[in-house]
C-alpha positions as CSV (number, residue, x, y, z in Angstrom):
1,M,22.4,5.3,-12.5
2,R,20.0,4.5,-15.3
3,L,17.9,1.3,-15.7
4,D,18.5,-0.6,-18.9
5,T,14.9,-1.1,-19.8
6,Y,13.0,-2.7,-22.7
7,E,9.3,-3.4,-23.6
8,I,8.0,-6.3,-25.7
9,T,4.6,-7.8,-26.5
10,L,4.2,-11.5,-26.3
11,N,2.4,-13.6,-29.0
12,N,-0.9,-13.3,-27.1
13,G,-0.6,-9.6,-26.6
14,L,0.7,-9.7,-23.0
15,K,2.9,-6.7,-22.3
16,V,6.4,-7.2,-20.8
17,Y,8.3,-4.4,-19.1
18,G,11.8,-5.5,-18.5
19,V,15.1,-4.4,-16.9
20,R,18.4,-5.9,-17.7
21,K,20.5,-6.2,-14.6
22,K,23.8,-8.0,-14.8
23,D,24.9,-8.0,-11.2
24,L,23.8,-11.6,-10.3
25,P,22.4,-14.6,-12.2
26,I,18.9,-14.0,-11.0
27,L,15.5,-13.9,-12.7
28,Q,12.9,-12.0,-10.8
29,M,9.4,-11.1,-12.1
30,N,6.0,-9.9,-11.1
31,F,2.9,-11.0,-12.9
32,V,0.4,-8.2,-12.4
33,T,-3.3,-8.0,-13.1
34,R,-4.8,-4.5,-12.9
35,C,-7.6,-5.7,-10.6
36,G,-7.1,-5.1,-6.9
37,A,-9.2,-4.5,-3.9
38,A,-10.9,-1.4,-5.4
39,Y,-12.7,-3.8,-7.7
40,D,-14.3,-5.9,-4.9
41,P,-18.1,-5.9,-5.0
42,P,-19.3,-3.9,-2.0
43,E,-21.0,-7.0,-0.5
44,L,-17.8,-9.1,-1.1
45,L,-15.0,-6.9,0.2
46,G,-11.8,-9.0,0.4
47,L,-12.5,-11.0,-2.8
48,A,-9.5,-9.7,-4.8
49,S,-7.1,-10.5,-1.9
50,I,-8.5,-14.0,-1.3
51,T,-8.6,-14.9,-5.0
52,T,-4.9,-13.9,-5.4
53,D,-3.9,-15.8,-2.3
54,L,-5.7,-18.9,-3.6
55,L,-3.3,-19.0,-6.6
56,E,-0.6,-20.2,-4.3
57,D,-2.7,-23.2,-3.3
58,G,-1.8,-24.7,-6.7
59,P,-3.4,-26.1,-9.9
60,P,-5.4,-29.3,-10.0
61,G,-3.4,-32.3,-8.8
62,L,-1.1,-30.2,-6.5
63,N,-1.8,-28.7,-3.2
64,E,-0.1,-25.7,-1.4
65,I,2.5,-27.9,0.3
66,E,3.3,-29.8,-2.9
67,V,3.7,-26.5,-4.8
68,A,6.0,-25.1,-2.1
69,K,8.2,-28.2,-2.1
70,A,8.4,-28.3,-5.9
71,L,9.5,-24.7,-6.0
72,E,12.0,-25.2,-3.2
73,M,13.6,-28.1,-5.2
74,E,14.2,-25.6,-8.0
75,G,15.4,-22.8,-5.7
76,A,12.5,-20.6,-6.5
77,L,10.2,-18.4,-4.5
78,V,6.6,-17.4,-5.3
79,S,4.4,-15.0,-3.3
80,T,1.3,-13.0,-3.8
81,N,0.2,-9.4,-3.0
82,T,-3.0,-7.4,-3.4
83,S,-3.1,-3.6,-3.5
84,Y,-6.1,-1.4,-4.4
85,S,-5.3,-1.0,-8.0
86,Y,-3.6,-4.3,-8.8
87,S,-2.9,-7.8,-7.7
88,S,0.5,-9.6,-8.3
89,V,2.3,-12.9,-8.1
90,S,6.0,-12.5,-7.5
91,F,8.6,-15.0,-8.7
92,K,12.3,-15.3,-8.1
93,S,14.9,-17.9,-9.1
94,L,18.4,-18.4,-10.4
95,S,18.5,-17.6,-14.1
96,A,20.8,-20.4,-15.0
97,D,18.0,-23.0,-15.4
98,P,14.6,-21.6,-14.5
99,D,12.4,-23.7,-16.9
100,R,11.0,-26.1,-14.4
101,A,10.2,-23.4,-11.9
102,L,8.6,-21.3,-14.6
103,E,6.5,-24.3,-15.6
104,I,5.2,-24.4,-12.1
105,L,4.5,-20.7,-12.1
106,K,2.7,-21.0,-15.4
107,R,0.3,-23.6,-13.9
108,I,-0.2,-21.5,-10.8
109,L,-1.2,-18.5,-12.8
110,F,-3.2,-20.0,-15.7
111,E,-4.6,-23.3,-14.2
112,P,-5.6,-22.4,-10.6
113,A,-7.7,-25.1,-8.9
114,L,-9.5,-22.5,-6.7
115,R,-10.8,-25.4,-4.6
116,P,-13.7,-24.7,-2.2
117,S,-11.8,-26.3,0.7
118,D,-8.8,-24.0,0.1
119,L,-11.2,-21.0,0.0
120,E,-12.7,-22.0,3.4
121,R,-9.3,-22.1,4.9
122,E,-8.3,-18.8,3.4
123,K,-11.5,-17.2,4.8
124,I,-10.7,-18.5,8.3
125,L,-7.1,-17.3,8.1
126,T,-8.3,-13.9,6.9
127,I,-10.9,-13.5,9.7
128,N,-8.6,-14.7,12.4
129,G,-6.1,-12.2,11.0
130,F,-8.6,-9.5,11.6
131,L,-9.3,-10.7,15.1
132,M,-5.6,-10.6,16.0
133,D,-5.2,-7.2,14.3
134,F,-8.1,-5.7,16.3
135,S,-6.3,-6.5,19.5
136,E,-3.5,-4.1,18.5
137,P,-4.3,-0.4,18.8
138,A,-1.9,0.7,16.0
139,K,-3.6,-1.7,13.5
140,V,-7.0,-0.6,14.7
141,A,-6.0,3.0,14.1
142,E,-4.8,2.3,10.5
143,Y,-7.9,0.2,9.7
144,V,-10.4,2.9,10.9
145,F,-8.4,6.0,9.7
146,H,-8.2,4.7,6.1
147,Q,-11.9,4.1,6.0
148,K,-12.8,7.5,7.4
149,L,-10.5,9.3,4.9
150,F,-11.9,7.5,1.8
151,N,-15.4,6.8,3.1
152,G,-17.7,5.4,0.4
153,H,-15.0,5.2,-2.3
154,P,-13.8,1.8,-3.7
155,V,-10.4,2.3,-2.1
156,G,-12.1,3.1,1.3
157,H,-11.9,-0.3,2.8
158,D,-9.1,-2.6,4.1
159,V,-7.5,-4.6,1.2
160,D,-8.5,-7.8,3.1
161,G,-12.1,-6.6,3.3
162,K,-14.3,-6.9,6.4
163,I,-15.2,-9.9,8.6
164,E,-18.8,-9.8,7.5
165,T,-18.1,-9.6,3.8
166,V,-15.3,-12.2,3.8
167,K,-17.7,-14.7,5.3
168,K,-20.0,-14.4,2.2
169,I,-17.4,-15.1,-0.4
170,A,-18.3,-18.3,-2.3
171,P,-16.4,-20.4,-4.8
172,R,-18.5,-19.0,-7.7
173,D,-17.4,-15.5,-6.7
174,V,-13.7,-16.4,-6.8
175,R,-14.1,-18.1,-10.2
176,K,-15.9,-15.1,-11.6
177,F,-13.4,-12.6,-10.3
178,Y,-10.5,-14.7,-11.7
179,K,-12.2,-15.1,-15.1
180,N,-13.0,-11.4,-15.3
181,C,-9.7,-9.9,-14.1
182,Y,-6.9,-12.4,-14.9
183,T,-6.9,-11.7,-18.7
184,T,-4.2,-10.9,-21.2
185,D,-5.4,-7.4,-21.9
186,N,-5.7,-6.6,-18.2
187,S,-2.3,-8.1,-17.2
188,L,1.4,-7.4,-17.6
189,L,4.8,-8.8,-16.7
190,V,7.6,-6.9,-15.0
191,V,10.9,-8.8,-15.5
192,V,14.4,-8.1,-14.1
193,S,17.2,-10.5,-15.2
194,D,20.6,-10.8,-16.7
195,F,19.1,-12.3,-20.0
196,D,19.8,-10.5,-23.3
197,D,17.3,-12.8,-25.1
198,V,13.9,-12.9,-23.4
199,D,12.0,-14.7,-26.1
200,F,11.7,-17.7,-23.7
201,L,8.9,-15.7,-22.1
202,N,6.6,-16.6,-25.0
203,K,7.1,-20.3,-24.1
204,F,5.6,-19.9,-20.7
205,F,3.3,-16.8,-21.0
206,G,2.7,-16.2,-24.7
207,E,0.2,-19.0,-25.2
208,W,-2.3,-17.9,-22.5
209,K,-5.6,-17.0,-24.3
210,T,-8.5,-15.2,-22.6
211,K,-11.5,-13.0,-23.3
212,R,-11.3,-9.3,-22.5
213,A,-11.4,-8.2,-18.9
214,K,-14.8,-7.2,-17.4
215,K,-14.5,-4.5,-14.8
216,E,-16.0,-1.2,-13.9
217,E,-14.2,2.1,-14.1
218,I,-13.1,3.6,-10.8
219,P,-14.8,6.9,-9.9
220,P,-12.7,10.0,-9.0
221,F,-12.5,10.9,-5.3
222,T,-13.9,14.1,-3.8
223,P,-12.5,14.8,-0.3
224,H,-15.0,16.0,2.3
225,E,-14.9,19.6,3.5
226,G,-13.8,20.5,7.0
227,S,-12.4,18.5,9.9
228,Q,-13.8,15.4,11.6
229,V,-13.0,13.5,14.7
230,T,-13.3,9.8,15.4
231,L,-12.7,8.3,18.8
232,V,-12.2,4.5,19.1
233,D,-12.9,3.3,22.6
234,M,-10.3,0.6,23.6
235,P,-8.8,-0.3,26.9
236,V,-5.3,1.1,26.3
237,S,-2.6,3.0,28.3
238,Q,-1.2,4.7,25.2
239,S,-3.4,6.6,22.8
240,V,-2.7,6.0,19.1
241,I,-3.2,9.1,17.0
242,R,-3.6,9.6,13.3
243,M,-4.3,13.0,11.8
244,G,-4.3,14.0,8.1
245,Y,-6.3,14.2,4.9
246,V,-6.4,13.0,1.3
247,G,-3.6,14.9,-0.4
248,V,-2.1,14.8,-3.9
249,D,-1.1,12.1,-6.4
250,R,2.2,11.1,-7.9
251,K,1.6,13.0,-11.1
252,S,1.2,16.4,-9.4
253,P,3.8,18.9,-10.6
254,D,4.4,19.8,-7.0
255,F,5.0,16.2,-5.8
256,N,8.8,16.5,-5.4
257,A,8.6,19.9,-3.6
258,L,6.0,18.4,-1.3
259,R,8.0,15.3,-0.5
260,V,10.9,17.6,0.4
261,A,8.7,19.7,2.6
262,N,7.3,16.6,4.3
263,Y,10.8,15.2,4.8
264,I,11.7,18.3,6.8
265,L,8.4,18.2,8.7
266,G,8.3,14.6,9.7
267,E,10.5,12.2,7.8
268,A,14.0,13.4,8.5
269,G,14.6,11.3,11.6
270,F,15.9,13.1,14.7
271,S,16.2,16.4,12.7
272,S,12.6,16.6,11.6
273,R,10.5,19.4,13.0
274,L,7.9,17.1,14.6
275,L,10.4,14.8,16.3
276,V,12.4,17.7,17.7
277,E,9.4,19.5,19.1
278,V,7.0,16.7,20.1
279,R,9.6,14.1,21.3
280,S,12.9,15.8,22.1
281,K,11.6,19.1,23.6
282,S,8.2,18.1,24.9
283,G,8.6,14.4,25.7
284,F,5.1,13.5,24.5
285,S,6.0,10.6,22.2
286,Y,8.9,8.3,21.6
287,S,8.3,8.5,17.8
288,I,6.3,10.7,15.5
289,N,6.4,11.0,11.7
290,A,4.6,12.6,8.8
291,L,4.0,10.6,5.6
292,I,2.9,11.5,2.0
293,D,1.4,8.7,-0.1
294,P,1.7,8.8,-3.9
295,G,-1.9,7.6,-4.4
296,Y,-3.6,4.7,-6.2
297,P,-3.1,4.5,-10.0
298,F,-6.0,3.1,-12.1
299,E,-6.3,3.1,-15.9
300,N,-8.9,5.8,-15.9
301,V,-8.0,7.9,-12.9
302,I,-5.3,8.3,-10.1
303,I,-6.8,8.5,-6.7
304,P,-4.8,10.9,-4.5
305,G,-2.9,9.4,-1.5
306,R,-3.0,10.5,2.0
307,F,-1.0,12.9,4.2
308,S,-0.8,11.7,7.7
309,I,0.9,12.4,11.0
310,N,1.3,9.3,13.2
311,F,2.3,9.0,16.8
312,E,1.4,7.5,20.2
313,T,1.3,9.1,23.6
314,S,0.0,8.3,27.1
315,V,-3.7,8.8,27.6
316,E,-3.0,11.5,30.1
317,T,-0.9,13.6,27.7
318,T,-3.1,13.1,24.6
319,N,-4.6,16.5,24.4
320,A,-1.3,18.3,25.0
321,A,0.5,16.2,22.4
322,I,-2.2,16.8,19.8
323,D,-2.1,20.6,20.4
324,R,1.7,20.7,20.3
325,T,1.7,18.7,17.0
326,M,-0.8,21.1,15.5
327,E,1.2,24.1,16.7
328,V,4.3,22.7,15.0
329,L,2.3,22.3,11.7
330,E,0.9,25.8,12.1
331,E,4.4,27.3,12.6
332,F,5.6,25.2,9.6
333,I,2.9,26.7,7.4
334,R,3.5,30.3,8.6
335,N,7.3,30.3,8.6
336,G,8.3,27.7,6.0
337,I,11.7,26.1,5.8
338,T,15.3,27.4,6.0
339,E,18.1,27.2,3.5
340,K,19.9,24.8,5.8
341,E,17.0,22.4,6.0
342,L,16.6,22.4,2.2
343,K,20.3,21.7,1.7
344,E,20.1,18.7,4.1
345,A,17.0,17.4,2.4
346,K,18.6,17.6,-1.1
347,Q,21.6,15.7,0.3
348,Y,19.3,13.0,1.6
349,Y,17.5,12.5,-1.7
350,E,20.7,12.6,-3.7
351,G,22.0,9.7,-1.6
352,S,18.7,7.7,-1.1
353,L,17.2,7.6,-4.5
354,P,20.0,5.8,-6.3
355,R,20.3,3.3,-3.4
356,K,16.7,2.1,-4.1
357,L,18.0,0.5,-7.3
358,L,20.5,-1.8,-5.7
359,S,18.2,-4.8,-5.0
360,Y,16.2,-6.7,-7.5
361,T,13.0,-6.3,-5.5
362,S,13.4,-2.5,-5.5
363,V,14.1,-2.4,-9.3
364,I,10.9,-4.5,-9.8
365,A,9.0,-2.0,-7.6
366,T,10.5,1.0,-9.4
367,R,9.7,-0.4,-12.9
368,L,6.1,-1.3,-11.9
369,H,5.6,2.1,-10.3
370,S,6.6,3.7,-13.6
371,V,4.2,1.6,-15.6
372,L,1.2,2.0,-13.3
373,F,1.6,5.8,-12.9
374,G,2.6,6.4,-16.6
375,L,6.0,7.7,-15.8
376,D,9.3,7.4,-17.7
377,P,11.2,4.2,-16.8
378,N,14.0,6.4,-15.3
379,Y,11.6,8.9,-13.7
380,F,13.7,8.9,-10.5
381,L,16.5,10.8,-12.4
382,K,14.0,13.6,-13.3
383,D,12.8,13.5,-9.7
384,L,16.4,14.0,-8.5
385,E,17.0,16.9,-11.0
386,E,13.8,18.6,-9.9
387,I,14.8,18.3,-6.2
388,K,18.3,19.7,-6.9
389,N,16.7,22.8,-8.5
390,L,14.2,23.5,-5.8
391,T,14.5,26.9,-4.0
392,V,13.2,27.8,-0.5
393,E,10.5,29.9,-2.2
394,D,9.4,26.9,-4.2
395,V,9.0,24.7,-1.2
396,N,7.4,27.3,1.0
397,R,4.8,28.0,-1.7
398,V,3.8,24.3,-1.7
399,I,3.7,24.3,2.1
400,R,1.2,27.2,2.1
401,E,-0.9,25.6,-0.6
402,F,-1.0,22.0,0.7
403,Y,-0.9,21.9,4.5
404,N,-4.3,22.9,6.0
405,L,-5.4,22.8,9.6
406,D,-9.0,23.4,8.7
407,R,-9.6,20.0,7.0
408,M,-7.8,17.8,9.4
409,N,-9.2,14.3,10.1
410,L,-8.3,13.3,13.7
411,L,-8.5,9.7,14.8
412,I,-7.7,8.6,18.4
413,V,-7.7,5.0,19.7
414,T,-7.9,5.5,23.4
415,D,-9.6,4.6,26.7
416,L,-12.6,6.9,26.8
417,S,-13.2,6.1,30.5
418,K,-10.0,8.1,31.1
419,F,-10.0,10.5,28.2
420,K,-12.0,13.5,27.0
421,L,-11.0,15.4,23.9
422,E,-10.2,19.0,24.9
423,S,-7.7,20.0,22.2
424,R,-8.2,23.7,21.4
425,Y,-7.7,22.9,17.7
426,F,-10.8,20.6,17.5
427,K,-13.3,22.5,19.6
428,G,-16.7,22.3,18.0
429,V,-15.7,19.6,15.5
430,P,-18.3,16.8,15.4
431,Q,-17.1,13.6,17.1
432,E,-18.0,10.0,16.2
433,I,-17.4,7.4,19.0
434,L,-16.7,3.9,17.9
435,P,-16.4,1.0,20.4
436,V,-13.6,-1.3,19.2
437,S,-16.1,-4.2,19.6
438,E,-18.0,-2.9,16.6
439,L,-15.2,-3.9,14.4
440,Y,-15.6,-7.6,15.2
441,G,-19.2,-7.8,14.1
442,D,-20.8,-11.3,14.4
443,S,-17.5,-13.3,14.4
444,Q,-17.9,-15.5,17.4
445,E,-17.9,-18.7,15.4
446,F,-14.5,-17.7,13.9
447,A,-13.0,-16.4,17.1
448,T,-12.7,-19.9,18.5
449,T,-11.4,-21.5,15.3
450,R,-7.9,-22.9,15.8
451,I,-5.4,-21.0,13.7
452,T,-3.4,-23.6,11.7
453,G,-1.2,-21.1,9.8
454,Q,-0.4,-17.5,9.3
455,K,-2.2,-15.4,6.7
456,K,-0.1,-14.9,3.6
């Protein structure tokens, strides 16, 4: 199944990456600016996310509710998203008569009011979102683990920033970020529709004129050497565990072999090595998985993504569960995979990769992925061919080269009044203890703010 793709440049230089999809009369697009959370100033973490969210609050003369009602009348949906390398505004409507909805989208994108009152509300929603997240051990684990892995790098903070930095964001900061990042040379459109003629895009997006983007290059990332342990003290009955390290990026020649290896290790459901050994045989955890991230694509560099093993277990069995998990990984490195496991993994990818192209949203994501990582628009076909041709020897070589117990980052959210780390795999590794209360900072004035809506 190939995507019917095209590329055009609008009158103002804005690049359009399109896919013709004739299944339904639907127009779906993402407006993308290649400025995400990694471009936040260190003292204003969260600025990219809040600026993008503020676009939904409308242009002058319309507020958020009025924009939502106008879009609803046209049967259209608009939403925003911020990643580390980009921010996006998604649009979806019926393709029969999208002009009125596109006119609203045009004003949202190119004439944002960025009102101070809306900014204050977004800051309150963001901070209250953190306060709620910090009551959930799994979200605390993700928040801290990511920071520890990418410590000091522009991708090494939560996309939404930190409580103390979000408080400092002022209207002038938002306006400056928008002006510097939302520009024609720094933006692109990804479009999926049943249209053969897409010249109508010039009407809505081709007249937007801006100066060139102003942003810093993202530095490469150098992983730290050795292992490290972080213990987050929180009153819980279940320990939440994250272990892993910064791995490879999507452009690595070994990426497909690695994703097959990791599927066998921890993504193959009830047949994965980790689930069989840690759950089914040992009973330590209801669920456990291993994930490989493709990384973060910037124009000058791709920052590798993370490899992580993720699970929960009772406080009392935490040491035993960690040791059993590390034993499984050690055995995986030493013995590799079998022909049967490789055959089942190939069957999985042969069935799953084409299914990802059935929905309009997945086609948008696939096309954007190809643009950001500099891949062929139908890269998934090459992926599938490479996976089909893999041998056991190919996968086992990658396993030996990639998986490494000696640079494992271990994070545990647990109750330290009941737990002491005694895992034999982490003896002598320096430990950092972090009370969960430190994540809140000086947020008392926001903790009592009435939440009037959910963060977008």
